[in-house]
C-alpha positions in Angstrom: -90.9 -4.7 1.6 -87.4 -5.8 2.6 -85.5 -4.3 5.6 -82.7 -3.6 2.9 -84.7 -1.1 1.4 -86.7 0.3 4.0 -86.1 4.1 4.7 -86.4 5.8 7.8 -89.6 7.8 6.9 -88.4 11.9 7.5 -85.0 11.1 6.3 -83.5 12.0 3.1 -80.8 9.3 1.9 -77.2 11.1 2.4 -75.6 11.8 -1.0 -72.2 10.8 -3.0 -69.3 12.4 -3.9 -70.0 12.2 -7.6 -73.0 13.6 -6.6 -71.2 16.6 -4.3 -68.8 17.3 -7.1 -71.9 17.7 -10.1 -73.9 20.5 -7.4 -70.5 22.2 -6.9 -69.7 21.9 -11.2 -73.1 23.1 -12.0 -72.3 26.1 -9.1 -69.3 27.0 -11.3 -71.1 27.6 -14.3 -73.8 28.9 -13.1 -71.5 31.7 -11.9 -70.2 31.9 -15.4 -66.8 30.6 -15.0 -64.9 27.4 -16.0 -63.0 25.0 -13.4 -59.0 26.8 -14.6 -60.9 30.3 -13.7 -62.3 29.5 -10.3 -58.7 27.8 -9.2 -57.7 31.1 -10.7 -59.9 32.9 -8.5 -59.4 30.2 -5.4 -55.6 30.9 -5.6 -54.8 34.2 -7.0 -52.9 36.7 -4.4 -52.8 39.9 -6.7 -55.6 41.3 -9.1 -55.4 44.2 -11.0 -57.0 47.9 -9.9 -57.8 50.4 -12.2 -56.1 53.5 -11.2 -54.1 51.7 -8.6 -52.6 48.7 -10.3 -51.9 45.9 -8.8 -52.8 44.9 -5.3 -53.4 42.1 -3.0 -56.9 40.5 -3.0 -58.9 40.9 -0.3 -60.4 36.9 1.1 -63.4 36.9 3.3 -62.5 34.7 6.7 -64.3 31.4 4.9 -61.8 31.7 2.1 -58.5 32.1 4.1 -59.6 29.5 6.5 -59.8 27.2 4.1 -56.8 28.0 1.6 -55.0 27.6 5.2 -56.2 24.1 5.4 -55.5 23.1 2.2 -51.5 24.3 2.3 -50.6 23.5 6.0 -52.7 19.7 5.7 -54.9 20.6 8.4 -58.0 19.4 5.6 -57.1 16.3 4.3 -56.2 14.9 1.5 -53.3 16.7 1.6 -51.7 19.2 -1.0 -49.1 16.9 -2.2 -51.8 14.2 -3.0 -53.8 16.2 -5.2 -50.4 17.7 -7.1 -50.0 14.1 -7.9 -53.3 13.6 -8.6 -53.2 16.2 -11.2 -50.1 15.0 -13.3 -51.5 11.8 -13.3 -54.5 13.0 -15.2 -52.7 15.7 -17.1 -50.5 12.5 -18.5 -53.4 11.2 -19.6 -55.6 13.4 -21.4 -54.5 13.6 -25.1 -53.3 17.1 -26.7 -56.2 19.0 -28.1 -56.1 19.6 -32.1 -55.3 23.4 -32.8 -52.6 23.3 -29.9 -49.6 25.5 -30.9 -47.9 26.3 -27.6 -46.4 23.0 -28.3 -45.6 20.2 -30.9 -48.8 17.6 -30.7 -47.4 14.3 -28.8 -43.1 15.5 -28.8 -42.6 17.6 -25.3 -39.4 17.9 -24.7 -38.0 19.7 -22.2 -36.3 23.4 -23.6 -35.2 26.3 -21.3 -36.8 28.6 -23.8 -40.3 27.7 -22.9 -42.6 29.0 -20.2 -45.0 27.2 -18.3 -47.4 29.7 -18.3 -47.2 29.6 -22.1 -47.9 26.7 -22.4 -51.6 25.5 -22.8 -51.2 21.6 -22.2 -51.3 21.1 -18.6 -48.2 17.9 -18.4 -45.7 20.5 -20.0 -46.8 23.1 -18.3 -46.2 21.0 -15.0 -42.7 19.7 -16.2 -41.4 23.1 -16.8 -42.6 24.9 -13.9 -41.0 21.9 -11.7 -37.5 22.2 -13.6 -37.5 25.8 -13.7 -37.9 25.2 -9.6 -35.6 23.2 -9.5 -33.0 25.0 -10.7 -34.0 27.7 -8.5 -33.1 25.9 -5.6 -30.2 24.3 -7.3 -29.0 27.6 -7.9 -29.6 28.9 -4.6 -28.2 26.2 -2.8 -24.7 27.1 -5.2 -24.1 30.2 -3.6 -24.4 28.4 -0.4 -21.9 26.2 -0.9 -19.1 28.4 -2.3 -19.4 30.5 1.2 -15.5 30.3 2.6 -16.8 29.3 5.5 -18.0 26.3 4.2 -15.0 24.7 3.7 -14.5 24.3 -0.4 -12.5 27.2 -0.9 -8.6 27.3 -0.9 -6.6 30.3 -1.7 -3.6 29.8 -4.1 -2.4 33.4 -4.8 -4.0 37.1 -5.0 -4.1 38.6 -7.5 -6.1 42.1 -7.6 -7.6 44.0 -5.2 -10.4 42.9 -5.1 -9.4 39.6 -5.5 -7.7 39.9 -2.1 -11.0 41.5 -0.4 -13.1 38.6 -1.7 -10.7 36.2 -0.6 -10.1 36.9 2.8 -12.4 34.1 4.4 -11.0 31.7 2.1 -7.6 29.6 3.5 -4.2 29.8 2.1 -3.2 26.7 -0.4 -1.3 24.2 1.7 -1.1 20.4 1.8 -2.0 20.2 5.4 -5.4 21.8 3.9 -5.6 20.3 1.2 -5.1 17.1 3.5 -8.1 17.9 5.4 -10.2 17.5 2.4 -11.7 14.2 2.0 -14.9 13.1 -0.6 -16.5 12.1 2.7 -15.9 15.4 3.4 -17.4 16.6 0.4 -20.4 14.1 0.4 -21.5 15.9 4.1 -20.8 19.5 3.0 -23.1 18.4 -0.1 -25.6 17.0 2.1 -26.4 19.7 4.5 -26.2 22.4 1.8 -27.0 21.3 -1.5 -29.9 18.5 -1.1 -31.6 19.1 -3.8 -28.9 19.0 -6.1 -27.3 15.2 -4.2 -30.7 13.9 -5.1 -30.7 14.4 -8.2 -26.8 13.2 -8.8 -27.8 10.3 -7.0 -30.9 9.6 -8.5 -29.2 10.2 -11.7 -26.4 7.6 -11.1 -28.6 4.8 -9.5 -31.6 4.5 -10.8 -32.9 2.3 -7.0 -32.0 6.0 -4.9 -34.6 6.7 -2.9 -33.5 8.9 -0.2 -30.6 10.6 1.4 -29.9 7.9 3.4 -29.8 5.8 1.2 -25.9 4.0 0.3 -25.4 5.1 -3.0 -24.2 2.0 -4.9 -21.4 2.5 -7.6 -20.6 0.5 -10.6 -17.4 -1.0 -9.7 -15.6 -0.7 -12.8 -11.7 0.2 -13.6 -11.0 3.3 -15.1 -8.2 4.3 -17.8 -5.9 5.6 -15.5 -5.0 9.1 -17.4 -2.6 12.2 -16.8 -4.1 15.3 -17.5 -2.7 16.8 -20.3 -2.1 20.5 -21.1 -4.7 20.4 -22.6 -7.7 19.1 -20.5 -6.2 22.2 -18.2 -7.6 24.9 -21.2 -10.6 23.3 -22.0 -11.7 21.9 -18.5 -10.6 26.2 -17.3 -12.8 27.4 -20.1 -15.9 25.5 -18.3 -15.3 26.2 -15.2 -14.4 22.5 -14.2 -11.1 23.6 -13.0 -8.6 26.0 -12.9 -5.9 27.4 -15.5 -2.8 24.9 -15.7 -0.9 27.7 -15.1 -2.6 28.4 -11.4 -2.0 24.7 -10.6 1.2 25.6 -11.8 1.9 28.2 -9.5 0.2 27.1 -6.2 1.7 23.5 -6.0 5.3 25.8 -5.9 4.4 27.9 -2.9 2.8 24.6 -1.7 6.2 22.9 -2.0 7.7 25.9 -0.8 6.1 25.7 2.1 6.6 23.0 3.1 10.6 23.5 2.5 9.9 26.3 4.7 7.9 24.5 7.5 10.2 21.5 7.3 13.0 24.2 8.1 11.1 25.0 11.1 10.8 21.4 12.4 14.6 21.2 12.4 15.5 24.6 14.0 12.8 23.9 16.8 14.3 20.7 17.1 12.8 18.1 15.8 14.3 14.7 14.4 13.7 13.7 10.9 15.4 10.2 9.3 16.5 10.7 5.3 15.9 7.7 3.1 16.9 8.8 -0.6 17.3 6.6 -4.2 18.3 7.5 -7.3 15.9 8.2 -10.0 15.7 8.3 -14.0 13.5 7.7 -17.5 15.1 7.5 -20.0 14.7 11.0 -22.8 13.7 10.1 -26.6 14.0 12.9 -28.9 11.0 12.8 -31.7 12.9 15.0 -33.4 16.7 14.6 -33.8 19.0 17.4 -34.4 22.4 18.4 -33.3 22.9 18.0 -29.5 19.7 16.6 -29.4 20.1 12.9 -28.5 18.9 9.8 -26.7 20.3 9.5 -22.9 19.0 8.2 -19.6 18.6 11.4 -17.1 19.2 10.4 -14.2 18.8 12.1 -10.6 18.2 11.5 -6.9 15.1 11.9 -4.9 15.2 11.6 -1.4 11.8 11.4 1.4 12.4 12.6 5.4 10.4 10.5 7.6 9.6 12.7 11.2 11.0 10.1 13.7 8.6 9.7 16.7 8.7 8.0 19.8 12.5 9.1 20.5 14.6 10.5 23.5 15.7 14.2 24.0 18.9 13.5 23.7 19.3 10.7 21.0 21.2 12.7 18.7 24.0 14.0 20.4 26.6 13.9 17.9 29.7 13.9 20.6 28.3 11.2 22.5 28.1 9.0 19.1 31.8 10.2 18.3 32.9 9.4 21.2 32.0 5.6 20.9 32.9 5.5 17.1 36.4 6.3 18.3 36.5 3.4 21.1 37.3 1.6 18.2 35.2 -1.7 20.0 34.6 -3.3 16.9 37.8 -5.0 17.4 36.5 -7.2 19.2 34.0 -8.5 17.0 34.6 -12.6 16.7 32.0 -14.9 14.6 30.8 -16.8 18.3 29.8 -13.2 19.6 27.6 -13.0 17.1 26.7 -16.2 16.8 26.2 -15.3 21.1 24.0 -12.4 20.2 20.9 -14.8 17.9 18.3 -15.5 19.9 17.8 -19.0 18.5 14.8 -19.9 21.3 13.1 -17.3 19.8 13.7 -18.4 16.2 12.1 -21.6 17.3 9.3 -19.8 18.1 9.6 -18.1 15.1 8.8 -21.6 12.7 6.4 -22.5 15.8 4.1 -19.6 14.9 4.6 -20.0 11.1 3.5 -23.6 11.0 0.5 -23.1 13.0 -0.7 -20.1 11.7 -0.3 -21.6 7.8 -2.7 -24.4 9.1 -4.5 -22.1 10.8 -4.9 -19.8 7.7 -5.6 -22.7 5.4 -8.2 -24.9 7.5 -11.5 -23.0 7.6 -12.5 -25.2 10.5 -9.4 -23.7 12.4 -10.6 -20.2 11.7 -11.4 -19.7 15.4 -7.8 -19.9 15.9 -6.9 -16.7 14.6 -7.4 -15.2 17.9 -5.1 -17.3 19.9 -2.4 -17.3 17.7 -2.5 -13.7 17.4 -2.7 -13.7 21.1 0.4 -16.0 20.9 2.6 -13.9 18.5 2.0 -11.2 19.9 3.2 -12.7 23.9 5.8 -15.1 22.3 7.6 -12.3 19.3 7.1 -9.8 20.0 10.7 -7.8 20.4 10.5 -4.1 20.0 6.9 -3.5 18.8 5.9 0.0 16.9 2.8 1.5 18.3 0.7 -0.3 15.1 -1.8 2.5 14.6 1.4 5.2 14.8 0.9 7.0 11.2 3.9 8.0 9.6 4.6 11.4 9.2 6.7 11.9 5.5 7.4 15.0 3.6 8.9 14.3 0.2 11.9 16.6 -0.6 12.8 18.0 -4.0 15.0 16.1 -6.5 18.2 17.1 -7.8 20.4 15.7 -10.6 23.5 14.2 -8.5 24.2 10.8 -9.5 24.5 8.5 -6.0 26.4 5.9 -8.2 30.0 8.6 -7.9 30.7 9.2 -4.6 31.0 13.1 -5.6 27.2 12.8 -6.6 26.3 11.4 -4.1 28.0 14.5 -1.8 25.8 16.5 -4.2 22.8 15.1 -3.6 23.0 14.9 0.3 24.3 18.7 0.4 21.5 19.3 -1.6 19.0 17.4 0.6 20.1 19.0 3.9 22.1 22.0 3.6 19.3 23.8 0.7 16.2 22.0 1.7 16.3 21.5 5.6 18.6 24.5 6.5 21.7 22.6 7.8 24.7 23.9 8.1 27.9 24.2 10.5 25.8 27.1 12.7 22.9 25.0 12.7 24.2 21.4 12.9 23.8 22.0 17.1 25.6 19.3 17.3 22.9 16.9 16.7 23.5 13.8 14.6 21.4 12.9 11.1 20.7 9.3 9.9 20.8 8.8 6.2 19.2 5.5 4.9 19.2 3.6 1.5 19.7 0.2 -0.5 22.8 -1.4 0.3 24.4 0.8 -2.5 23.9 4.0 -1.0 25.3 3.1 2.4 28.5 1.9 0.8 28.3 5.1 -1.1 27.7 6.5 2.6 30.8 5.3 4.3 33.3 6.3 1.5 32.6 9.5 1.7 32.5 9.6 5.0 36.3 8.3 4.9 37.2 10.6 2.2 35.6 13.8 4.2 37.4 12.9 7.4 39.9 15.5 7.4 37.8 18.3 6.4 37.4 21.0 9.3 34.2 21.3 10.8 31.9 18.7 11.5 29.4 19.3 9.1 31.8 19.5 6.0 33.5 16.2 7.2 30.0 14.8 7.2 31.1 13.6 10.9 27.1 14.1 11.4 26.0 11.6 9.6 24.9 8.0 10.7 24.6 5.8 7.4 21.5 3.9 8.1 20.8 0.2 5.8 17.7 0.0 4.5 15.3 -3.3 4.4 13.2 -4.2 1.5 16.6 -4.9 -1.1 18.4 -6.5 1.8 14.9 -8.5 1.6 14.9 -8.7 -1.9 18.9 -10.2 -1.9 18.1 -13.3 0.6 15.1 -13.9 -1.4 17.0 -14.5 -4.6 19.4 -16.6 -2.3 17.0 -19.0 -1.4 15.7 -19.6 -4.9 19.3 -19.7 -5.7 20.2 -22.1 -3.4 17.1 -24.5 -3.9 17.0 -23.9 -7.7 18.4 -27.3 -8.3 19.3 -26.3 -11.7 18.9 -28.7 -14.2 17.2 -31.1 -11.7 13.7 -30.8 -12.6 12.5 -34.0 -11.2 14.3 -34.1 -7.8 11.0 -33.1 -5.7 13.5 -31.3 -3.4 13.7 -28.9 -6.0 12.1 -25.4 -6.7 12.6 -26.3 -9.9 10.7 -29.3 -9.7 8.0 -27.0 -8.3 7.7 -24.7 -10.9 7.2 -27.4 -12.4 4.5 -28.8 -10.9 2.8 -25.5 -11.3 3.7 -24.3 -14.3 5.1 -21.5 -12.6 8.5 -19.5 -14.7 11.8 -20.4 -14.3 14.0 -17.9 -13.6 16.1 -15.7 -16.1 18.7 -14.9 -13.7 19.5 -17.3 -10.1 21.6 -14.0 -9.4 18.9 -11.6 -9.0 15.2 -13.5 -9.1 12.2 -11.2 -10.2 10.7 -10.1 -7.2 7.0 -11.0 -7.6 7.7 -14.3 -9.0 10.3 -15.1 -6.7 8.2 -15.0 -3.7 5.2 -16.5 -5.0 7.4 -19.7 -5.7 9.0 -20.0 -2.4 5.9 -18.8 -0.3 3.7 -21.5 -2.6 6.7 -24.2 -1.8 7.2 -23.2 1.5 3.0 -23.9 2.6 3.2 -27.4 0.7 6.0 -29.1 2.2 4.1 -27.3 5.8 0.4 -28.6 5.4 1.6 -31.6 3.5 3.7 -32.1 7.2 0.7 -31.6 9.1 -1.3 -33.9 6.9 1.7 -36.9 7.3 1.6 -36.1 11.1 -2.6 -36.4 12.1 -1.8 -39.4 9.0 -5.0 -37.7 7.1 -5.3 -37.4 3.0 -7.6 -34.2 3.3 -7.0 -31.2 6.6 -10.1 -29.5 5.6 -11.7 -33.0 6.4 -10.2 -33.9 9.3 -11.0 -31.1 10.9 -14.2 -30.3 9.5 -15.4 -34.4 11.3 -13.8 -32.8 14.7 -15.7 -29.7 14.5 -18.4 -31.8 13.7 -18.0 -34.3 16.5 -17.1 -31.7 18.8 -13.9 -33.2 19.3 -11.6 -30.5 18.0 -8.4 -30.4 18.8 -7.2 -27.4 20.7 -5.2 -24.8 20.5 -3.2 -26.0 23.1 -2.5 -29.3 21.6 -1.7 -27.9 17.8 1.0 -25.6 19.7 2.7 -28.9 20.5 2.0 -30.4 17.6 3.8 -27.6 15.8 6.8 -27.8 18.0 7.4 -31.1 16.8 7.2 -30.4 13.5 8.9 -27.7 13.5 12.3 -29.7 15.9 11.9 -32.8 13.3 11.6 -30.7 9.7 12.5 -26.8 10.0 16.1 -26.4 12.2 19.6 -27.2 11.3 20.2 -29.9 13.2 17.2 -31.7 11.5 19.4 -31.5 8.5 22.8 -32.1 9.8 20.3 -35.4 11.0 18.8 -35.7 8.1 22.8 -35.9 6.6 23.7 -38.1 9.4 20.9 -40.2 11.4 21.1 -41.0 15.1 19.4 -44.2 16.2 17.3 -43.2 18.6 17.1 -39.6 18.9 13.8 -38.3 19.9 12.8 -36.0 16.4 14.0 -38.8 14.0 12.3 -38.3 11.3 9.5 -41.5 10.0 11.0 -44.3 7.8 9.6 -44.5 4.4 9.9 -46.8 1.8 13.3 -48.0 0.8 14.8 -46.3 -1.7 16.7 -48.1 -4.9 19.4 -46.3 -6.5 19.5 -46.4 -9.9 20.6 -49.0 -12.2 24.6 -48.7 -13.3 24.9 -48.0 -16.5 28.6 -48.7 -17.7 29.8 -48.0 -14.6 28.4 -44.5 -14.3 25.1 -43.9 -12.2 22.4 -43.0 -14.5 21.9 -39.8 -12.3 23.5 -36.8 -12.1 26.5 -36.8 -9.0 24.8 -35.3 -6.2 26.8 -31.9 -6.6 24.9 -28.6 -8.1 26.8 -27.7 -11.6 28.4 -23.9 -12.0 26.0 -21.4 -13.2 26.8 -19.8 -16.6 28.9 -17.2 -16.9 29.4 -17.2 -13.1 32.9 -15.7 -13.1 32.9 -13.6 -10.7 31.7 -14.8 -6.5 31.9 -18.0 -5.2 28.3 -18.3 -4.9 25.9 -20.8 -3.3 25.3 -22.7 -6.1 29.3 -23.2 -6.1 30.0 -24.2 -2.8 30.8 -28.0 -1.1 27.4 -29.9 -0.5 27.0 -31.7 3.0 28.8 -34.3 3.2 26.4 -37.1 3.8 26.6 -40.3 5.9 25.6 -44.2 3.1 22.1 -43.9 5.5 21.5 -40.0 5.1 19.0 -39.1 2.9 20.0 -35.8 1.0 16.5 -35.1 -0.7 14.6 -35.1 2.7 17.9 -32.6 3.4 17.2 -30.4 1.2 13.5 -30.3 2.2 14.2 -29.8 5.1 16.7 -26.7 4.3 14.8 -25.3 2.3 12.1 -24.9 5.0 14.7 -23.6 7.7 15.8 -21.0 5.0 12.5 -20.0 3.9 10.6 -19.2 7.3 13.7 -17.2 8.1 12.6 -14.6 4.5 9.1 -14.5 6.0 9.7 -13.7 9.1 11.1 -11.1 7.5 8.4 -10.0 5.3 6.1 -10.5 8.5 8.2 -8.3 11.2 7.7 -5.8 8.9 4.7 -6.0 8.0 4.0 -5.7 12.6 6.6 -3.2 12.6 8.7 -5.4 14.8 12.6 -4.4 14.4 13.0 -6.4 17.3 12.5 -9.4 15.0 14.1 -8.0 12.4 16.6 -7.0 14.1 17.1 -11.1 15.2 17.2 -12.3 11.0 19.9 -10.1 10.1 22.3 -11.0 12.1 21.4 -14.4 11.1 21.9 -12.8 7.4 25.5 -11.9 8.4 26.1 -15.8 7.7 23.3 -16.7 5.0 24.8 -14.1 3.0 28.9 -14.5 3.4 28.1 -17.9 2.7 26.1 -17.9 -0.7 29.5 -15.7 -1.5 27.5 -12.5 -1.2 30.4 -10.4 0.3 28.5 -7.0 -0.2 25.6 -7.2 2.3 27.7 -9.8 4.7 29.6 -6.3 5.4 26.8 -4.4 5.2 26.1 -6.3 7.7 28.6 -6.8 10.1 29.2 -2.8 9.7 25.5 -2.8 11.7 26.1 -5.1 13.9 29.0 -3.2 15.2 27.2 0.1 14.7 24.1 -0.9 17.3 26.6 -3.2 19.5 28.7 -0.2 20.5 28.8 3.0 17.9 25.4 4.0 18.2 24.1 5.0 21.8 21.8 3.4 23.9 19.4 6.7 23.0 20.4 6.9 19.3 19.9 2.6 19.0 16.7 2.9 20.7 15.6 6.1 18.1 16.7 4.0 15.0 14.4 0.9 16.5 10.9 2.6 16.7 11.9 4.2 13.6 13.0 1.7 10.6 10.3 0.9 8.9 6.5 3.2 8.1 3.5 3.1 8.4 1.7 5.2 5.9 -1.7 4.8 6.7 -1.8 4.0 10.8 -3.2 0.9 10.5 -1.9 -2.5 12.3 0.0 -4.8 9.9 1.0 -2.8 7.0 3.8 -0.9 7.2 6.8 -1.5 5.1 10.5 -0.3 4.2 10.8 3.2 3.9 13.1 2.2 0.5 10.1 0.4 -0.3 8.3 4.1 0.1 10.8 5.3 -1.9 10.9 3.6 -4.8 7.4 3.6 -5.0 6.9 7.4 -5.1 10.2 7.3 -7.6 7.9 5.3 -9.7 4.9 7.2 -9.4 7.8 10.3 -9.8 8.7 8.8 -13.4 5.1 8.3 -14.3 3.4 11.9 -13.4 6.7 13.4 -15.3 5.2 12.0 -19.1 8.8 11.9 -20.5 9.1 15.3 -20.6 13.2 15.3 -20.8 13.1 17.7 -18.1 16.7 17.2 -15.5 15.5 16.0 -11.8 16.8 19.4 -10.4 14.9 21.8 -12.7 11.6 23.6 -11.1 9.0 21.4 -12.9 10.3 18.0 -10.8 11.7 19.9 -8.0 8.8 22.6 -7.3 5.7 20.7 -8.7 5.8 17.1 -8.8 8.6 15.3 -6.0 7.7 17.3 -3.3 3.7 17.0 -3.8 4.0 13.3 -4.9 3.2 11.6 -1.2 -0.2 13.6 -1.5 -1.1 13.0 -5.0 -0.6 9.0 -4.4 -3.1 9.6 -1.4 -5.9 12.1 -3.2 -5.6 8.8 -5.7 -5.8 6.3 -3.7 -8.6 8.2 -1.5 -10.9 9.1 -4.5 -10.5 5.7 -5.7 -11.9 4.2 -2.4 -15.0 6.6 -2.6 -16.2 5.3 -5.5 -15.2 1.6 -5.0 -12.3 2.0 -6.8 -9.5 -0.9 -6.0 -6.5 -1.4 -7.5 -5.8 -4.5 -9.3 -3.6 -6.9 -7.7 -1.0 -9.7 -9.7 -1.7 -12.0 -6.9 -3.1 -15.4 -7.2 -6.6 -15.9 -7.1 -7.7 -18.5 -4.3 -9.1 -21.0 -6.4 -6.0 -21.4 -8.5 -3.7 -20.8 -5.7 -5.7 -24.0 -3.8 -5.3 -25.8 -7.7 -1.2 -25.3 -7.1 -0.6 -26.2 -3.7 -2.8 -29.3 -4.0 -0.8 -30.6 -6.9 2.6 -29.7 -4.9 1.1 -31.5 -1.8 0.3 -34.7 -3.5 3.9 -34.2 -5.5 5.7 -34.6 -2.2 3.5 -37.3 -0.9 3.7 -39.6 -3.4 7.8 -38.7 -3.8 7.8 -39.7 0.4 9.8 -36.0 0.5 8.8 -35.9 4.8 10.4 -39.7 4.7 13.6 -41.0 5.6 15.0 -43.6 3.2 18.2 -44.0 3.6 20.7 -43.2 0.6 18.0 -41.3 -1.3 20.3 -39.1 -3.8 18.6 -37.5 -6.1 21.2 -35.1 -8.4 20.7 -32.1 -6.3 22.9 -31.1 -3.1 21.5 -28.1 -1.0 24.5 -25.9 1.0 23.7 -24.5 4.4 24.9 -21.2 3.5 24.2 -20.3 7.6 27.0 -23.0 8.4 29.2 -22.3 5.2 29.2 -18.4 6.7 30.3 -19.7 9.5 33.3 -21.1 8.2 34.1 -18.4 5.7 34.1 -15.9 8.5 36.4 -17.9 10.8 38.8 -18.1 8.4 40.0 -14.7 7.4 37.2 -12.1 5.8 35.6 -11.6 9.9 39.8 -10.2 10.4 39.9 -8.7 6.5 36.7 -6.7 7.7 37.8 -5.7 10.8 41.1 -4.4 9.9 39.7 -2.2 6.7 37.2 -0.5 9.4 39.6 0.1 12.2 42.1 1.9 9.8 40.8 5.3 10.1 38.0 6.8 12.8 35.7 9.5 12.9 37.1 12.1 16.0 37.1 15.9 16.3 40.5 15.7 15.3 40.2 14.1 12.0 40.9 10.8 11.3 43.9 8.7 10.4 44.1 8.1 6.4 45.9 4.7 5.7 42.2 3.6 5.0 42.3 1.1 2.1 39.8 -0.1 0.1 38.8 -3.1 -0.1 39.0 -4.6 -4.0 35.7 -6.2 -3.6 33.7 -3.8 -6.4 30.4 -4.6 -8.1 26.5 -5.2 -7.5 25.6 -8.3 -7.1 23.2 -8.2 -4.2 19.7 -7.9 -7.3 19.3 -4.1 -6.2 19.3 -2.6 -9.7 17.2 -2.8 -13.2 13.8 -3.6 -11.8 11.3 -0.8 -11.1 9.5 -2.1 -7.2 6.3 -1.7 -7.6 3.9 1.2 -6.6 1.3 -0.2 -4.2 1.0 -2.7 -1.2 -1.3 -4.8 -0.2 -1.4 -7.1 2.9 -2.4 -10.6 2.7 -2.5 -12.2 6.2 0.4 -11.2 8.4 3.0 -10.1 5.3 2.9 -7.7 3.0 2.7 -8.6 -0.6 3.9 -6.1 -3.0 1.9 -5.8 -6.2 1.3 -4.0 -9.1 -2.0 -2.2 -9.9 -2.7 -1.8 -14.1 -6.2 -0.9 -15.6 -8.0 -1.9 -18.1 
């Protein structure tokens, strides 16, 4: 006998699990029970006793101990694994013939069935599980709606019963609403509704397994719908929304509470700055009748911004009036303004732009982003607003005033300051208040002050009013100036023109060079500037591919240091990015250390019938240009015989475009000192380009800042000239752009109802709540990974355009000096032209007009003469600014958002 079959004498073989199970089943059958009867008696808790009703089952010690071990997990396998085995077996067992408790093989859950009336285990277990989950979710819902969990806001109290029920709920205010977020709602649900959270998460994400897993939401753009009245009616019936009347009442009450809080803050001395702009919508009558006609509905909208980081006495009205009464602006001169411009700072600005453009475009240099940021902070910072300071803004109720007329401006201001903010002669308390706006608003505010100087009292005479020029419209106006000065209309083959760049990159040409489309204009200017700068770097480093050049250096561990690149950038700026460089291109000097490298000899076009084949070096006037002497009508720079006009044009564009981009960068960073430096330069460029309005606005502002604003008021303005709605570094925007943003959505949300802007629907429901609507919209979209679509070109598209333009510049030797080159277009230096214009008579005329009256406590002389310069050529009308802003590097690029 083998060892494998040998049995130990006196010892029986152990029984298998199958043998043990068979013995137990035989015992159950011997007792006259079925398996369900056995399990029923094993687990039942109650029993019927004749004459006594229902009573608890008495279990012996062994029975109770074995059940306890089963349910508390002491015995293995665990009950959970047994449940799973039972469910799996139930799924495999076919329905028996004659089972009428459920259609055979067609089980679907329905709430009309009960688990204890269904014969087959699979549907019975499913019905039981669903009903259990429903009970758990119902209990969670009761917990979720408890007032202490923060999901209740009290809109109104309708009855005594409601008053008792809602005492724990907070009143509906925007402060309470602002405390709500999708993240907070998720946290509440995960704490108090774990079952429901798991069900919903599993429903929307098939791969969801546990609460700690991040839910991946399908990124899809949704149509943006405004809630129609019918939606409120239907969803309120389905308990998915409150009634429309409740929403209307609640928003009105929240607006009234916000206005009361604003008045209280002003009464306590909290300083505010107010920005405003016109708002309009076209009302189309669908059912024409007498008195019902299509019309443009006009109004005035405004926003107050709480001023932060200011001194207590910054708004002392008497000190302001004393400074104004001195009329020190009489000493204003062109040389004084020029001496005030920090040209060393502007050179550093250009150096930073050259280097930042290189670092942003070359991946191998990305490690220097920290260096350029630190260098910028040290060398360019002038007056930095705290980067993470979040602006506190309160939209005001709209009115039907027309700011285009002085009387309309007065009505609008009195509604803002007197009616809504509670300012009057009694509550003024020797304070001045700042009101800002675009160029037209700025002009109208000064006219209103002039016409009101003879009124009694500081409030009625508007002596308390401090007009402030806003920045986005000024920036747009300068963008139009740059495009107009360098477009080179009718010279598409001259590589120094923007028209050439537009042709190469297949970009659209402006329909009106007086007022270019902001988005298209900034794209072609930035793209062309980047192409010039990168082409200059390639030429300087003697390479045809910057990326390969620096990749090779990085691979060989010989990457140029940040300091070396900085020194090279300064050489390039002095050679290609200054007024001196522009003049040098026209009149080169032998031995100049920053002379441009020589290119191939320029061959003049052949002469045909005694005339040169090309256009003369003068730009033709713009069509219908009979209002102002714009830059396209100015005399070109005189050029020596060995001068290079094409090179000079390119250098001038680089300088002008960097000045424009510096304004963009300074605004985005919130550095108002850098902004002010550019505005001083624009005094001359606007004067030289034939735009007298903004030149005068900026001269007025210059006099205000230099003499007429007391130091603390000047500091307060500089610390609050731009706003940051998100409290994040690099996303500051101009206040007039913010107001345009609000106005855009105000008109959209109105749904073309045809109402006047002074009606309650606008004043209480929409206008004072629009900022919060937008915040909630952005937050909810962000919570589900929705992002607004932008009109920016994608990176591959930009790269193609950039490379094509750089190749064209290189082939044309735009950045090499070629004696006598003239390809037809000759750009004018608006800055130098502006100096000449102001020296001649414009500055003197400005001083005479603006000192003919003064704001004092005793009134003013009334011999002020209006300027005969009327009109609007600053590019402020006719185009709706964007609803959203995004950060691109260190620039704010304004975009619209669309949805599929």
